[in-house]
VOMI-58405 format. One line per 2 residues: number of its first residue (from 1); their letters; for each residue x, y, z of N, C-alpha, C. Coordinates in Angstrom, 2 decimals, always signed. Example, Ala and Ser with C-alpha at 12.3 -4.5 7.8 and 13.67 -1.06 7.14 Angstrom:
REM residues 2
1	as	+13.19/-5.69/+7.80/+12.30/-4.50/+7.80/+13.20/-3.30/+7.80  +12.85/-2.25/+7.08/+13.67/-1.06/+7.14/+12.90/+0.03/+7.87
//
This chain:
REM residues 269
1	mh	+0.84/-1.20/+0.00/+0.00/+0.00/+0.00/+0.87/+1.24/+0.00  +0.52/+2.23/-0.83/+1.32/+3.45/-0.87/+1.02/+4.30/+0.36
3	dp	+1.82/+5.35/+0.57/+1.78/+6.12/+1.81/+0.40/+6.70/+2.16  -0.33/+7.34/+1.23/-1.65/+7.84/+1.59/-2.60/+6.76/+2.08
5	tl	-2.46/+5.57/+1.51/-3.31/+4.46/+1.94/-2.94/+3.99/+3.34  -1.64/+3.93/+3.64/-1.20/+3.58/+4.98/-1.67/+4.60/+6.00
7	wl	-1.61/+5.87/+5.63/-2.09/+6.94/+6.51/-3.58/+6.77/+6.77  -4.34/+6.47/+5.73/-5.78/+6.26/+5.88/-6.06/+5.08/+6.80
9	fg	-5.29/+4.01/+6.64/-5.46/+2.83/+7.48/-5.25/+3.18/+8.96  -4.22/+3.96/+9.25/-3.95/+4.36/+10.64/-5.06/+5.19/+11.24
11	ic	-5.57/+6.15/+10.46/-6.67/+6.98/+10.94/-7.90/+6.12/+11.20  -8.14/+5.14/+10.35/-9.31/+4.29/+10.50/-9.21/+3.37/+11.71
13	lv	-8.00/+3.09/+12.19/-7.86/+2.35/+13.43/-8.46/+3.14/+14.60  -8.19/+4.43/+14.63/-8.75/+5.30/+15.67/-10.25/+5.46/+15.49
15	lg	-10.67/+5.65/+14.25/-12.09/+5.77/+13.95/-12.84/+4.51/+14.38  -12.26/+3.35/+14.11/-12.91/+2.10/+14.46/-13.09/+1.93/+15.96
17	at	-12.12/+2.37/+16.74/-12.24/+2.26/+18.20/-13.43/+3.06/+18.71  -13.62/+4.26/+18.17/-14.74/+5.09/+18.56/-16.06/+4.49/+18.09
19	vg	-16.07/+4.01/+16.86/-17.27/+3.41/+16.28/-17.72/+2.20/+17.09  -16.78/+1.34/+17.48/-17.12/+0.15/+18.23/-17.75/+0.46/+19.57
21	ll	-17.20/+1.44/+20.27/-17.75/+1.83/+21.57/-19.19/+2.33/+21.43  -19.43/+3.17/+20.43/-20.77/+3.70/+20.22/-21.73/+2.61/+19.73
23	ag	-21.24/+1.67/+18.96/-22.08/+0.58/+18.47/-22.62/-0.24/+19.62  -21.76/-0.57/+20.57/-22.20/-1.35/+21.71/-23.09/-0.56/+22.64
25	ll	-22.80/+0.71/+22.84/-23.56/+1.54/+23.78/-24.93/+1.91/+23.25  -25.01/+2.27/+21.96/-26.24/+2.83/+21.41/-26.95/+1.91/+20.43
27	gi	-26.41/+0.74/+20.14/-27.07/-0.18/+19.23/-26.97/+0.22/+17.78  -25.99/+1.07/+17.43/-25.80/+1.51/+16.05/-24.62/+0.77/+15.46
29	gg	-24.57/+0.71/+14.13/-23.47/+0.03/+13.49/-22.26/+0.90/+13.25  -22.35/+2.18/+13.52/-21.21/+3.06/+13.38/-21.21/+3.92/+12.15
31	gl	-22.16/+3.68/+11.22/-22.18/+4.44/+9.98/-22.38/+5.93/+10.16  -23.03/+6.31/+11.25/-23.24/+7.73/+11.52/-21.93/+8.48/+11.68
33	lv	-20.88/+7.77/+12.08/-19.55/+8.37/+12.13/-18.70/+8.02/+10.92  -18.82/+6.78/+10.45/-17.94/+6.29/+9.39/-18.17/+7.03/+8.08
35	vp	-19.43/+7.21/+7.69/-19.72/+7.84/+6.40/-19.18/+9.28/+6.33  -19.51/+10.16/+7.31/-18.93/+11.51/+7.24/-17.41/+11.51/+7.28
37	al	-16.82/+10.62/+8.11/-15.36/+10.58/+8.21/-14.73/+10.14/+6.90  -15.26/+9.08/+6.29/-14.68/+8.59/+5.03/-14.90/+9.56/+3.88
39	sv	-15.97/+10.32/+3.92/-16.20/+11.30/+2.85/-15.10/+12.36/+2.85  -14.45/+12.55/+4.00/-13.32/+13.49/+4.10/-11.99/+12.77/+3.84
41	ll	-11.87/+11.53/+4.33/-10.59/+10.82/+4.27/-10.30/+10.20/+2.90  -11.32/+9.68/+2.23/-11.08/+8.97/+0.97/-10.42/+9.84/-0.12
43	pq	-10.82/+11.11/-0.28/-10.11/+11.92/-1.28/-8.63/+12.07/-0.98  -8.25/+12.00/+0.32/-6.84/+12.10/+0.68/-6.05/+10.88/+0.23
45	ag	-6.78/+9.78/-0.03/-6.13/+8.56/-0.52/-6.15/+8.49/-2.04  -6.54/+9.59/-2.70/-6.51/+9.65/-4.15/-7.75/+9.13/-4.85
47	is	-8.84/+8.94/-4.11/-10.08/+8.44/-4.71/-10.87/+9.61/-5.28  -11.38/+9.46/-6.50/-12.07/+10.54/-7.20/-13.36/+10.92/-6.50
49	ne	-13.77/+12.16/-6.69/-14.96/+12.67/-6.03/-16.22/+11.89/-6.40  -16.28/+11.38/-7.62/-17.46/+10.63/-8.06/-17.62/+9.32/-7.31
51	lv	-16.50/+8.77/-6.84/-16.54/+7.48/-6.15/-16.59/+7.60/-4.64  -16.32/+8.79/-4.11/-16.17/+8.94/-2.67/-17.43/+8.53/-1.91
53	mp	-18.59/+9.07/-2.31/-19.80/+8.80/-1.53/-20.23/+7.33/-1.60  -20.33/+6.71/-2.79/-20.70/+5.30/-2.79/-19.70/+4.41/-2.07
55	ma	-18.40/+4.76/-2.14/-17.41/+3.94/-1.45/-17.48/+4.16/+0.06  -17.81/+5.36/+0.49/-17.99/+5.61/+1.92/-19.18/+4.82/+2.45
57	la	-20.28/+4.81/+1.70/-21.47/+4.07/+2.11/-21.20/+2.57/+2.15  -20.58/+2.05/+1.09/-20.33/+0.61/+1.00/-19.35/+0.15/+2.07
59	ts	-18.27/+0.90/+2.28/-17.28/+0.53/+3.29/-17.87/+0.61/+4.68  -18.73/+1.60/+4.90/-19.41/+1.71/+6.19/-20.27/+0.48/+6.46
61	la	-21.06/+0.08/+5.48/-21.92/-1.10/+5.66/-21.08/-2.36/+5.89  -19.97/-2.49/+5.17/-19.11/-3.65/+5.35/-18.52/-3.69/+6.77
63	si	-18.13/-2.53/+7.29/-17.61/-2.48/+8.66/-18.70/-2.78/+9.68  -19.93/-2.40/+9.36/-21.05/-2.64/+10.27/-21.32/-4.13/+10.43
65	va	-21.08/-4.90/+9.37/-21.28/-6.35/+9.46/-20.45/-6.91/+10.62  -19.16/-6.57/+10.65/-18.28/-7.08/+11.71/-18.62/-6.46/+13.06
67	ts	-18.84/-5.15/+13.08/-19.12/-4.46/+14.34/-20.43/-4.95/+14.95  -21.45/-5.11/+14.13/-22.75/-5.53/+14.65/-22.75/-6.97/+15.11
69	is	-21.97/-7.83/+14.46/-21.88/-9.22/+14.91/-21.32/-9.27/+16.32  -20.24/-8.55/+16.56/-19.63/-8.53/+17.89/-20.58/-7.93/+18.92
71	sa	-21.19/-6.80/+18.58/-22.13/-6.15/+19.50/-23.36/-7.01/+19.75  -23.91/-7.59/+18.69/-25.11/-8.40/+18.82/-24.85/-9.64/+19.68
73	yt	-23.69/-10.24/+19.49/-23.35/-11.43/+20.29/-23.26/-11.08/+21.77  -22.64/-9.95/+22.07/-22.53/-9.53/+23.47/-23.90/-9.24/+24.05
75	hy	-24.74/-8.51/+23.31/-26.09/-8.20/+23.78/-26.92/-9.48/+23.96  -26.74/-10.44/+23.05/-27.49/-11.69/+23.16/-27.11/-12.45/+24.45
77	rl	-25.82/-12.49/+24.73/-25.37/-13.16/+25.96/-25.88/-12.46/+27.20  -26.07/-11.14/+27.13/-26.57/-10.37/+28.26/-28.10/-10.36/+28.34
79	gn	-28.75/-11.03/+27.39/-30.21/-11.09/+27.39/-30.89/-9.86/+26.83  -30.15/-9.04/+26.06/-30.69/-7.80/+25.52/-31.14/-7.93/+24.07
81	aq	-31.81/-9.02/+23.73/-32.28/-9.20/+22.35/-33.57/-10.02/+22.37  -34.42/-9.78/+21.37/-35.69/-10.50/+21.24/-35.78/-11.13/+19.85
83	ps	-35.41/-12.40/+19.71/-35.42/-13.06/+18.40/-36.78/-13.05/+17.71  -37.87/-13.11/+18.46/-39.20/-13.12/+17.85/-39.47/-11.83/+17.09
85	vi	-38.98/-10.71/+17.62/-39.15/-9.42/+16.95/-38.30/-9.37/+15.68  -37.10/-9.91/+15.76/-36.21/-9.91/+14.60/-36.82/-10.67/+13.43
87	kt	-37.48/-11.79/+13.72/-38.08/-12.60/+12.67/-39.14/-11.83/+11.89  -39.90/-10.98/+12.57/-40.95/-10.22/+11.87/-40.37/-9.09/+11.02
89	ll	-39.25/-8.52/+11.45/-38.64/-7.42/+10.71/-37.70/-7.89/+9.61  -37.17/-9.10/+9.74/-36.09/-9.56/+8.86/-36.41/-9.53/+7.37
91	pg	-37.58/-10.02/+6.89/-37.82/-9.99/+5.44/-37.75/-8.58/+4.86  -38.36/-7.63/+5.54/-38.34/-6.25/+5.05/-36.96/-5.64/+5.11
93	il	-36.20/-5.94/+6.17/-34.86/-5.39/+6.32/-33.94/-5.87/+5.21  -34.02/-7.16/+4.87/-33.18/-7.69/+3.79/-33.53/-7.05/+2.45
95	lg	-34.83/-6.93/+2.18/-35.26/-6.31/+0.92/-34.89/-4.84/+0.88  -35.17/-4.13/+1.96/-34.88/-2.70/+2.00/-33.41/-2.38/+1.90
97	gf	-32.55/-3.19/+2.53/-31.12/-2.95/+2.45/-30.60/-3.00/+1.03  -31.07/-3.99/+0.26/-30.63/-4.11/-1.12/-31.21/-2.99/-1.99
99	lg	-32.49/-2.66/-1.78/-33.12/-1.58/-2.55/-32.42/-0.25/-2.28  -32.02/-0.03/-1.03/-31.32/+1.21/-0.70/-30.01/+1.36/-1.44
101	sa	-29.26/+0.27/-1.57/-28.00/+0.34/-2.32/-28.26/+0.62/-3.79  -29.35/+0.09/-4.33/-29.69/+0.36/-5.73/-30.04/+1.83/-5.92
103	la	-30.80/+2.39/-5.01/-31.15/+3.81/-5.10/-29.91/+4.69/-4.96  -29.04/+4.33/-4.01/-27.83/+5.13/-3.81/-26.94/+5.15/-5.04
105	dh	-26.98/+4.09/-5.82/-26.16/+4.01/-7.02/-26.70/+4.89/-8.14  -27.99/+5.28/-8.05/-28.62/+6.05/-9.12/-28.95/+7.50/-8.73
107	lp	-29.21/+7.75/-7.45/-29.56/+9.10/-7.03/-28.34/+10.03/-7.08  -28.57/+11.34/-7.29/-27.46/+12.30/-7.17/-26.85/+12.21/-5.78
109	ka	-25.55/+12.03/-5.71/-24.89/+11.76/-4.44/-25.03/+12.91/-3.44  -25.18/+14.14/-3.93/-25.27/+15.29/-3.04/-26.57/+15.29/-2.24
111	yl	-27.59/+14.57/-2.70/-28.87/+14.55/-2.00/-28.83/+13.68/-0.75  -28.00/+12.65/-0.75/-28.06/+11.64/+0.30/-27.78/+12.19/+1.70
113	pk	-26.73/+12.98/+1.92/-26.48/+13.47/+3.28/-27.60/+14.35/+3.81  -28.18/+15.19/+2.95/-29.22/+16.11/+3.40/-30.52/+15.36/+3.74
115	if	-30.88/+14.39/+2.92/-32.07/+13.59/+3.20/-31.89/+12.85/+4.53  -30.74/+12.25/+4.70/-30.49/+11.53/+5.92/-30.43/+12.46/+7.13
117	gv	-29.84/+13.64/+6.95/-29.76/+14.60/+8.05/-31.12/+14.97/+8.58  -32.09/+15.19/+7.70/-33.46/+15.52/+8.13/-34.07/+14.37/+8.92
119	iv	-33.89/+13.15/+8.42/-34.45/+11.97/+9.10/-33.84/+11.82/+10.49  -32.54/+11.97/+10.60/-31.86/+11.81/+11.89/-32.30/+12.89/+12.88
121	ll	-32.46/+14.12/+12.41/-32.92/+15.19/+13.29/-34.33/+14.91/+13.82  -35.20/+14.39/+12.96/-36.55/+14.04/+13.39/-36.53/+12.92/+14.42
123	la	-35.65/+11.94/+14.21/-35.53/+10.84/+15.18/-35.03/+11.35/+16.52  -34.08/+12.28/+16.50/-33.55/+12.83/+17.74/-34.64/+13.60/+18.50
125	lq	-35.43/+14.38/+17.79/-36.52/+15.12/+18.43/-37.54/+14.17/+19.04  -37.84/+13.09/+18.32/-38.79/+12.10/+18.85/-38.25/+11.48/+20.13
127	mi	-36.97/+11.18/+20.16/-36.38/+10.57/+21.34/-36.38/+11.52/+22.53  -36.11/+12.80/+22.28/-36.12/+13.80/+23.35/-37.53/+13.96/+23.91
129	ms	-38.53/+14.02/+23.04/-39.92/+14.16/+23.49/-40.37/+12.95/+24.30  -39.86/+11.79/+23.99/-40.26/+10.59/+24.72/-39.74/+10.59/+26.15
131	lr	-38.73/+11.44/+26.44/-38.22/+11.54/+27.80/-39.18/+12.31/+28.70  -40.03/+13.14/+28.10/-40.90/+14.00/+28.89/-42.33/+13.49/+28.96
133	vt	-42.75/+12.77/+27.95/-44.13/+12.30/+27.89/-44.16/+10.79/+27.95  -44.84/+10.25/+28.93/-44.96/+8.81/+29.08/-46.25/+8.35/+28.44
135	ka	-46.14/+7.48/+27.47/-47.31/+6.96/+26.77/-47.44/+5.47/+27.02  -48.67/+5.00/+26.95/-48.90/+3.57/+27.09/-48.28/+2.84/+25.91
137	ak	-47.69/+1.71/+26.19/-47.04/+0.95/+25.13/-48.08/+0.48/+24.12  -47.77/+0.63/+22.84/-48.66/+0.19/+21.78/-48.38/-1.27/+21.46
139	pf	-49.41/-2.01/+21.06/-49.18/-3.41/+20.67/-48.29/-3.48/+19.44  -47.42/-4.48/+19.42/-46.51/-4.62/+18.29/-47.29/-4.92/+17.03
141	ps	-46.92/-4.32/+15.88/-47.70/-4.49/+14.65/-47.68/-5.93/+14.14  -48.57/-6.21/+13.20/-48.66/-7.54/+12.60/-47.38/-7.84/+11.81
143	pl	-47.13/-9.13/+11.49/-45.93/-9.48/+10.71/-45.84/-8.74/+9.39  -46.99/-8.54/+8.71/-46.97/-7.83/+7.42/-46.61/-6.36/+7.62
145	qa	-47.19/-5.73/+8.65/-46.86/-4.33/+8.92/-45.41/-4.19/+9.36  -44.94/-5.13/+10.17/-43.55/-5.08/+10.61/-42.59/-5.25/+9.43
147	aa	-42.94/-6.14/+8.49/-42.10/-6.34/+7.30/-42.05/-5.07/+6.46  -43.20/-4.39/+6.32/-43.25/-3.14/+5.58/-42.39/-2.07/+6.25
149	sg	-42.49/-1.99/+7.58/-41.66/-1.04/+8.32/-40.19/-1.37/+8.16  -39.86/-2.66/+8.20/-38.47/-3.08/+8.03/-37.93/-2.71/+6.67
151	tv	-38.78/-2.78/+5.63/-38.35/-2.40/+4.29/-37.99/-0.92/+4.22  -38.85/-0.09/+4.80/-38.60/+1.36/+4.80/-37.32/+1.66/+5.57
153	mg	-37.17/+1.07/+6.74/-35.96/+1.31/+7.53/-34.72/+0.80/+6.80  -34.85/-0.34/+6.12/-33.72/-0.88/+5.38/-33.29/+0.03/+4.24
155	vv	-34.25/+0.58/+3.50/-33.93/+1.49/+2.39/-33.21/+2.73/+2.91  -33.78/+3.36/+3.93/-33.20/+4.59/+4.46/-31.81/+4.32/+5.03
157	as	-31.68/+3.23/+5.78/-30.38/+2.91/+6.40/-29.31/+2.63/+5.35  -29.65/+1.87/+4.33/-28.68/+1.55/+3.29/-28.30/+2.79/+2.50
159	la	-29.26/+3.67/+2.24/-28.97/+4.92/+1.55/-27.96/+5.77/+2.32  -28.01/+5.66/+3.65/-27.13/+6.48/+4.48/-25.90/+5.72/+4.94
161	gi	-25.78/+4.43/+4.60/-24.62/+3.66/+5.00/-24.56/+3.33/+6.47  -25.73/+3.16/+7.12/-25.78/+2.88/+8.54/-26.42/+1.52/+8.79
163	gg	-26.28/+1.02/+10.00/-26.84/-0.27/+10.34/-28.30/-0.23/+10.71  -28.87/+0.96/+10.78/-30.30/+1.09/+11.04/-30.67/+1.23/+12.49
165	gs	-29.68/+1.22/+13.41/-30.00/+1.36/+14.83/-30.68/+2.66/+15.15  -30.33/+3.73/+14.45/-30.95/+5.04/+14.69/-32.40/+5.05/+14.27
167	lt	-32.81/+4.08/+13.45/-34.21/+3.93/+13.06/-34.89/+2.83/+13.86  -34.21/+1.70/+14.04/-34.81/+0.54/+14.68/-35.02/+0.74/+16.17
169	vp	-34.06/+1.37/+16.85/-34.19/+1.55/+18.30/-35.41/+2.39/+18.66  -35.61/+3.59/+18.07/-36.83/+4.35/+18.39/-38.11/+3.61/+17.99
171	yl	-38.06/+2.89/+16.87/-39.23/+2.13/+16.41/-39.64/+1.08/+17.45  -38.68/+0.30/+17.91/-38.97/-0.74/+18.89/-39.38/-0.14/+20.23
173	ny	-38.71/+0.94/+20.63/-39.03/+1.60/+21.88/-40.44/+2.18/+21.87  -40.89/+2.65/+20.69/-42.23/+3.20/+20.53/-43.30/+2.14/+20.81
175	yg	-42.98/+0.90/+20.46/-43.92/-0.19/+20.68/-43.71/-0.90/+22.02  -43.08/-0.21/+22.95/-43.01/-0.67/+24.33/-41.88/-1.61/+24.65
177	ie	-40.95/-1.82/+23.72/-39.80/-2.68/+24.02/-38.77/-1.88/+24.81  -38.41/-2.40/+25.96/-37.51/-1.69/+26.87/-36.21/-1.32/+26.16
179	mr	-35.61/-0.18/+26.55/-34.53/+0.42/+25.80/-33.34/-0.53/+25.60  -32.94/-1.23/+26.64/-31.80/-2.13/+26.49/-32.09/-3.24/+25.49
181	ka	-33.30/-3.80/+25.54/-33.67/-4.86/+24.60/-33.84/-4.30/+23.19  -34.29/-3.05/+23.07/-34.39/-2.42/+21.76/-33.00/-2.26/+21.15
183	ig	-32.03/-1.86/+21.96/-30.66/-1.69/+21.48/-30.07/-3.03/+21.06  -30.24/-4.05/+21.88/-29.71/-5.37/+21.54/-30.35/-5.95/+20.30
185	ta	-31.67/-5.79/+20.17/-32.39/-6.28/+18.99/-31.94/-5.53/+17.74  -31.75/-4.21/+17.88/-31.30/-3.41/+16.74/-29.91/-3.85/+16.27
187	sl	-29.06/-4.28/+17.19/-27.73/-4.75/+16.81/-27.83/-5.99/+15.92  -28.74/-6.91/+16.27/-28.92/-8.11/+15.46/-29.50/-7.76/+14.09
189	cg	-30.49/-6.87/+14.08/-31.07/-6.44/+12.80/-30.02/-5.79/+11.92  -29.10/-5.04/+12.56/-28.07/-4.34/+11.80/-27.14/-5.27/+11.04
191	vf	-26.92/-6.48/+11.56/-26.08/-7.44/+10.87/-26.68/-7.78/+9.50  -27.96/-8.12/+9.49/-28.62/-8.54/+8.26/-28.82/-7.37/+7.30
193	la	-29.15/-6.22/+7.83/-29.33/-5.04/+6.98/-28.01/-4.68/+6.29  -26.94/-4.67/+7.05/-25.64/-4.31/+6.48/-25.18/-5.33/+5.45
195	ls	-25.42/-6.61/+5.70/-25.06/-7.64/+4.73/-25.80/-7.43/+3.41  -27.09/-7.14/+3.50/-27.88/-6.93/+2.30/-27.42/-5.70/+1.53
197	gm	-27.23/-4.59/+2.25/-26.79/-3.36/+1.59/-25.39/-3.49/+1.02  -24.48/-4.12/+1.77/-23.11/-4.32/+1.29/-23.08/-5.14/+0.02
199	tg	-23.88/-6.20/-0.02/-23.94/-7.05/-1.22/-24.35/-6.23/-2.44  -25.37/-5.39/-2.26/-25.81/-4.54/-3.37/-24.73/-3.59/-3.84
201	fi	-24.03/-2.95/-2.89/-22.98/-2.00/-3.26/-21.81/-2.69/-3.97  -21.51/-3.91/-3.56/-20.44/-4.64/-4.25/-20.85/-4.94/-5.70
203	lf	-22.07/-5.44/-5.89/-22.54/-5.80/-7.23/-22.62/-4.56/-8.13  -23.19/-3.47/-7.63/-23.32/-2.26/-8.44/-21.96/-1.62/-8.70
205	gl	-21.04/-1.75/-7.74/-19.71/-1.20/-7.93/-18.94/-1.92/-9.02  -19.12/-3.23/-9.10/-18.43/-4.02/-10.14/-18.93/-3.68/-11.54
207	kq	-20.15/-3.15/-11.63/-20.74/-2.86/-12.93/-20.56/-1.42/-13.39  -20.11/-0.54/-12.49/-20.02/+0.88/-12.87/-18.83/+1.11/-13.81
209	ae	-18.92/+2.19/-14.59/-17.98/+2.42/-15.69/-16.60/+2.86/-15.23  -16.52/+3.75/-14.23/-15.23/+4.30/-13.82/-14.38/+3.23/-13.13
211	al	-13.09/+3.26/-13.43/-12.17/+2.28/-12.83/-12.08/+2.49/-11.32  -12.19/+1.42/-10.57/-12.12/+1.49/-9.12/-10.66/+1.53/-8.68
213	pp	-10.38/+2.13/-7.52/-8.99/+2.20/-7.03/-8.50/+0.82/-6.60  -7.19/+0.65/-6.45/-6.66/-0.63/-5.95/-7.21/-0.94/-4.56
215	ys	-7.21/-2.20/-4.21/-7.68/-2.68/-2.91/-9.17/-2.47/-2.71  -9.93/-2.52/-3.81/-11.38/-2.36/-3.72/-12.07/-3.66/-4.13
217	vg	-13.22/-3.92/-3.49/-14.12/-5.00/-3.90/-15.47/-4.34/-4.16  -15.79/-4.11/-5.43/-16.93/-3.27/-5.73/-16.66/-1.88/-5.16
219	yv	-17.66/-1.35/-4.45/-17.48/-0.04/-3.81/-16.82/-0.14/-2.43  -16.53/-1.31/-1.96/-15.92/-1.47/-0.63/-14.42/-1.24/-0.72
221	yl	-13.90/-0.32/+0.10/-12.47/+0.01/+0.09/-11.79/-0.71/+1.25  -10.99/-1.72/+0.93/-10.45/-2.64/+1.93/-9.53/-2.00/+2.98
223	pa	-8.61/-1.07/+2.63/-7.75/-0.50/+3.68/-8.55/+0.20/+4.78  -9.58/+0.96/+4.40/-10.42/+1.61/+5.40/-11.21/+0.58/+6.20
225	ll	-11.73/-0.42/+5.51/-12.51/-1.46/+6.18/-11.68/-2.19/+7.23  -10.46/-2.60/+6.86/-9.61/-3.35/+7.79/-9.23/-2.50/+9.00
227	gi	-8.96/-1.22/+8.78/-8.63/-0.35/+9.90/-9.78/-0.20/+10.88  -10.97/+0.02/+10.36/-12.14/+0.20/+11.21/-12.48/-1.07/+11.98
229	vt	-12.48/-2.19/+11.28/-12.89/-3.45/+11.89/-11.89/-3.92/+12.95  -10.59/-3.70/+12.71/-9.56/-4.19/+13.63/-9.80/-3.72/+15.06
231	ts	-10.17/-2.46/+15.23/-10.38/-1.93/+16.59/-11.84/-1.95/+17.03  -12.77/-1.83/+16.10/-14.18/-1.73/+16.48/-14.71/-3.02/+17.10
233	vi	-14.24/-4.18/+16.63/-14.73/-5.45/+17.17/-14.27/-5.65/+18.62  -13.26/-4.91/+19.04/-12.80/-5.00/+20.43/-13.59/-4.05/+21.32
235	tt	-13.70/-2.79/+20.91/-14.32/-1.78/+21.78/-15.84/-1.91/+21.86  -16.46/-2.58/+20.89/-17.91/-2.71/+20.94/-18.37/-3.51/+22.16
237	rf	-17.53/-4.43/+22.65/-17.89/-5.22/+23.83/-17.98/-4.34/+25.07  -17.08/-3.37/+25.17/-17.12/-2.46/+26.31/-18.37/-1.59/+26.25
239	ga	-18.76/-1.16/+25.05/-19.96/-0.35/+24.90/-21.21/-1.11/+25.29  -21.30/-2.38/+24.91/-22.47/-3.19/+25.24/-22.60/-3.38/+26.75
241	rl	-21.49/-3.60/+27.43/-21.54/-3.76/+28.89/-21.91/-2.44/+29.57  -21.44/-1.34/+29.02/-21.78/-0.04/+29.57/-23.28/+0.24/+29.42
243	at	-23.86/-0.19/+28.29/-25.30/+0.00/+28.07/-26.12/-0.75/+29.10  -25.63/-1.90/+29.56/-26.36/-2.68/+30.55/-26.32/-2.02/+31.92
245	rl	-25.24/-1.31/+32.22/-25.08/-0.71/+33.55/-25.73/+0.65/+33.68  -25.84/+1.41/+32.59/-26.39/+2.77/+32.66/-27.91/+2.73/+32.75
247	pt	-28.51/+3.68/+33.49/-29.98/+3.77/+33.53/-30.54/+4.14/+32.16  -31.75/+3.68/+31.88/-32.38/+3.92/+30.57/-32.46/+5.40/+30.21
249	pi	-32.87/+6.31/+31.11/-32.94/+7.74/+30.73/-31.61/+8.30/+30.24  -30.51/+7.85/+30.85/-29.19/+8.34/+30.43/-28.88/+7.84/+29.02
251	ik	-29.20/+6.58/+28.73/-28.97/+6.03/+27.40/-29.78/+6.82/+26.37  -31.03/+7.15/+26.70/-31.86/+7.91/+25.77/-31.28/+9.29/+25.52
253	rv	-30.80/+9.94/+26.55/-30.24/+11.28/+26.38/-28.98/+11.24/+25.51  -28.11/+10.27/+25.78/-26.90/+10.12/+24.97/-27.27/+9.87/+23.51
255	fa	-28.23/+8.99/+23.30/-28.65/+8.64/+21.95/-29.22/+9.86/+21.22  -30.08/+10.63/+21.91/-30.70/+11.80/+21.29/-29.68/+12.89/+20.96
257	if	-28.77/+13.16/+21.88/-27.74/+14.18/+21.63/-26.85/+13.76/+20.47  -26.50/+12.50/+20.44/-25.67/+11.98/+19.35/-26.36/+12.18/+18.00
259	ll	-27.65/+11.86/+17.93/-28.39/+12.02/+16.68/-28.49/+13.48/+16.27  -28.70/+14.38/+17.23/-28.78/+15.80/+16.91/-27.48/+16.31/+16.29
261	li	-26.36/+15.95/+16.89/-25.07/+16.41/+16.38/-24.79/+15.89/+14.97  -24.99/+14.59/+14.76/-24.71/+14.00/+13.47/-25.71/+14.47/+12.43
263	gg	-27.00/+14.51/+12.80/-28.03/+14.95/+11.84/-27.78/+16.37/+11.38  -27.42/+17.26/+12.31/-27.15/+18.64/+11.94/-25.96/+18.78/+11.03
265	sm	-24.90/+18.02/+11.31/-23.69/+18.11/+10.49/-23.94/+17.55/+9.08  -24.73/+16.47/+8.99/-25.04/+15.90/+7.68/-25.90/+16.83/+6.84
267	fl	-26.87/+17.47/+7.50/-27.78/+18.36/+6.78/-27.05/+19.60/+6.27  -26.12/+20.12/+7.05/-25.41/+21.34/+6.69/-24.23/+21.10/+5.75
269	s	-23.84/+19.82/+5.56/-22.67/+19.52/+4.72/-22.96/+19.81/+3.27
//
């Protein structure tokens, strides 16, 4: 690997450590940090502007596969997951993840951060409001409705290069699933969503006209992926244990503040 690529790999080691901690704590796959970071770092490695956004999205989803597996396994061992809920969401999540990668390959790339920024800001506001108003838990939707919701969440998450925790956690919490179990369940859902979206980005990347840079598999950029995964799979375990020890209101506040910061930066970029 030439020097800019080695430099990128080193930076991604630090990025991965932060991503892993947040993945375990908040039930996210890390894309909320990885995509904005790679959109700045990839041009420094000589990647053309036309390829930066799809490669950032694809590499983010690929890193989420590893990060979410580690986080989901830890949450499962701690009892913070509900397999029955995952089964109802899974068909839609798989379909939506692939559809999102297809849309991302065709939509103007400049639209994606702003669309996602608005969605994230709305999710953060919803989470903040839920801290003040206590509502009776709603019955969980039917399998067909849950599959439809999973499809929508999968499309949006794949378009933004995230594991869907920022969508899945509030969704599950809205239907009365306790916050820790919502986070653990979202981690498991993120594995399948990221796999579906990553597969789409690899296939579409292999078919696009512009020559891809060295060390790429479709739109997935391996030096960045290896750097992120190397440290994130370690620190995600600490985040998952921290989520079990912290009170639910604190987790909600951290989650909401995190979404506000990232949503605002994405919208203004």
